[in-house]
C-alpha positions, 0 to 999 in steps of 0.5 A, spaced: 482 541 456 486 538 463 485 530 463 486 530 470 481 526 474 479 525 482 481 519 486 472 518 488 471 510 487 478 507 488 478 501 492 483 496 495 482 490 499 486 483 500 485 477 495 481 471 499 485 466 495 480 462 491 479 461 485 476 465 482 479 470 485 474 474 490 477 482 494 475 484 501 474 492 499 477 495 506 471 500 507 471 507 508 476 509 505 478 517 503 485 517 503 489 512 499 498 514 499 502 508 495 506 505 492 512 509 494 518 504 488 525 506 490 531 502 488 537 503 493 544 507 490 549 503 491 557 506 492 561 503 487 568 508 488 574 505 486 582 508 487 581 509 479 574 513 479 576 519 475 577 526 479 575 523 485 568 523 484 564 517 487 560 513 482 554 510 483 550 503 481 542 501 482 542 495 488 535 492 489 528 495 487 523 496 493 514 497 492 514 500 497 508 501 502 501 503 502 498 508 507 490 508 507 487 513 511 480 510 513 474 513 518 476 507 522 470 503 524 471 498 531 467 494 528 466 493 521 468 485 518 473 489 513 478 493 520 475 488 526 480 484 529 476 477 527 476 478 520 479 485 517 485 489 518 487 487 524 486 480 523 490 480 518 496 484 523 495 479 528 495 473 523 501 477 521 498 476 514 502 476 506 495 476 502 494 479 495 492 486 495 489 489 489 489 496 488 483 499 483 484 506 480 478 509 477 481 512 471 479 509 463 480 505 463 481 502 469 488 501 473 489 495 477 495 494 481 497 488 485 502 486 489 503 481 496 503 485 503 502 485 509 499 490 514 505 493 518 501 498 522 495 500 523 494 507 527 487 508 530 485 517 532 481 517 536 479 526 537 474 528 542 470 532 537 472 529 530 471 523 527 475 518 529 480 516 524 485 510 523 492 510 518 494 502 515 500 501 513 502 495 509 509 493 506 509 491 499 514 484 499 516 482 492 513 485 485 507 489 484 504 487 478 502 494 474 496 493 470 
């Protein structure tokens, strides 16, 4: 029997910077993608590289981005320009963000990140959506 699980119940939000830390959870997230870790491949080819083959070494690690898709709620405190992700975007805030995945035991990822994109969609015959991109900076904590 498979051990696969659905993502229903996952949450993502930012820390308020107090002790103990509390998090504001972004409302009505419908999809979370990432983070997508990557490592640069640096060319280390030299005149003595065997057989004329390129040689590569691992460079710096990049923590990547997390992309959120939400039901867009312009007046919601977690999405608006006064206290929500739009305020985070406008303020260029770098905060601790936490992604909680409902596994057993719970999987929690946290990282410093900033809102690098906010892209609303307002269709004539469909629900309003917003895509939010978080750009991670530094080493994430995976627990």
